C-alpha positions, 0 to 999 in steps of 0.5 A: 709764282712762275718766272715772267718768261713762263707766264702768258700775256693777254694776247697769248691767253686769248689765242690759247683759250680759243684755239686750245685743246681741253682736258677735264677732271673733277677739279680742273679744266686744262686748255693746252696748245703744244709749243716749244717753251713752257707757259702757264696761267691759272684762272679761278673764277669769281663765280666759284667764290666771291672771297678774293683771298680764297681765290688767290690762295688757290691760285698760289697753290697751283702755281707752286704745284707747277713750279715744283713739278717743272723741277722734277719733269721739264715740260713744254707747251702752253697751259691754262688751268681753269679751276672748278668749284670743287677745287676750293674744298680740295686739299693741297695733296689732292689738288697736286695729284689731280693736276699732275695726272691731268698734265701727264694725260697730254704727254 
C-alpha cells in the first residue's frame, strides 16, 4: 500500500478521471495528469472477476510494483491504473514490466 500522502481522495479521483490523458497497453489503461507530487490509485473492476480476494491481490501487487519503482526512480504526477481482464492471468514479472513501460512512456 502507498503512503497516505500518495493516495488519491474521492474528489481528486473524479477530477483526474475526467480530465486525465489516457495511455493503453495490453494489461492496463493509465490515466495521467501532470503535477508536482506523486499520487496514484489502482482500480480492478468487478466486471473482470467477481472474486474479491483475486481483485485485492492484484491491487496489492500493483501497489507493491509502484512502491518499489518509486524507490528506484522518483516520479511526479497523478496516476490512475485501470487493470484489464488480461492482467488477472499475468505473472508478477509480466505485470511489473508492463506497468513500468507504461509509466516510462509518459516521461
